[in-house]
C-alpha positions in Angstrom: 44.0 256.8 68.4 41.4 258.2 66.5 38.2 256.3 65.5 35.6 257.6 62.8 32.1 256.8 62.0 29.9 258.6 59.5 26.8 256.9 60.9 23.7 258.6 61.3 22.0 256.1 63.4 20.3 256.9 66.7 23.1 257.2 69.4 23.5 254.6 71.7 24.6 255.4 75.3 26.0 252.8 77.6 25.4 252.3 81.1 28.0 253.4 83.5 30.8 251.0 83.4 33.0 250.9 86.6 35.9 249.4 84.8 36.5 252.5 82.6 38.3 255.2 84.8 39.6 257.7 82.5 38.2 260.4 80.2 40.1 258.7 77.3 38.7 255.1 78.1 35.2 256.7 78.0 36.0 258.4 74.6 37.3 255.3 73.0 34.3 253.3 74.6 31.7 255.6 73.1 33.7 255.7 69.6 33.6 251.8 69.4 30.0 251.8 70.6 29.2 254.1 68.0 30.6 252.3 65.2 29.1 249.0 66.1 25.8 250.7 66.6 25.8 251.2 62.6 26.2 247.5 61.8 23.3 246.2 59.8 22.8 244.0 56.8 21.5 245.2 53.4 18.0 245.6 54.6 18.9 247.2 57.9 18.3 243.8 59.9 20.6 242.9 62.8 23.9 240.8 61.9 25.5 237.7 63.3 28.5 239.1 64.9 31.8 237.5 66.0 33.9 239.1 68.5 37.3 237.7 68.8 38.5 238.5 72.2 36.7 238.8 75.4 34.5 241.3 77.6 37.1 243.6 78.5 37.3 247.3 77.4 36.8 247.4 73.6 35.2 244.0 73.7 32.8 245.4 76.4 31.8 248.4 74.0 31.4 245.9 71.1 29.2 243.5 73.3 27.0 246.1 75.1 26.1 247.9 71.8 25.7 244.9 69.6 23.5 243.2 72.0 21.4 246.6 72.8 21.1 246.9 68.8 19.6 243.3 68.8 22.6 241.6 66.9 23.1 238.0 67.5 26.8 237.9 69.4 29.1 235.1 69.5 32.5 235.3 71.6 35.4 233.5 70.8 37.9 233.6 73.5 39.7 231.6 76.3 36.9 232.2 78.8 39.0 233.8 81.3 37.6 237.1 81.7 33.9 237.3 83.3 32.6 234.0 81.5 29.3 234.4 83.0 28.8 237.9 81.5 26.5 238.5 78.5 24.7 235.0 79.1 22.6 235.8 75.9 25.7 235.4 73.7 27.2 232.3 72.4 30.5 231.6 73.7 32.9 229.7 71.7 36.3 228.7 73.5 39.6 228.7 72.0 43.0 230.5 71.8 43.9 232.8 69.4 47.6 231.5 69.8 46.9 228.0 68.7 43.3 226.6 69.1 41.4 228.0 66.6 38.8 224.9 66.0 35.9 226.9 67.5 35.9 229.2 64.5 34.8 226.5 62.3 31.7 226.2 64.4 29.7 228.9 62.7 29.1 231.6 59.9 29.0 235.2 60.8 28.1 238.5 58.9 30.9 240.5 60.5 34.0 239.7 62.5 35.5 242.5 65.1 38.9 241.5 66.4 39.6 243.5 69.5 42.9 241.8 70.4 45.0 241.4 66.9 48.4 242.6 68.3 50.6 240.1 66.4 50.4 239.8 62.4 50.6 235.8 62.5 47.8 235.5 65.0 45.5 238.0 63.0 46.7 236.0 59.8 45.9 232.7 61.4 42.2 234.0 62.4 41.5 235.1 59.0 42.6 232.0 57.4 40.4 229.9 59.8 37.3 232.1 59.1 37.9 232.2 55.4 
């Protein structure tokens, strides 16, 4: 997997994460962090960001970076992985495989999906957000 970012923003360096145990994991974490680091609206202000998924691996990179940049972060997930992590973020509970009602509770400038493995699940989420 290769992730590219052409951003010229100042770099964000995440704190040490004991859950990332491989060089490849660190590389992916930093690539995702760099991409999220560049999110701004047209005026350069922070954005309202919806993260579909939890605070594991890629979700953690998104959350760490988004909050460090001052973005307003909302999680949509089942709340099973470290639900107390990121108390400053809004949490919407639901399940990508069926209960998407929580997605009707807000509007966001950007959506990042870290767990879109099945086309029908991604399609349902996109439809719920449209």
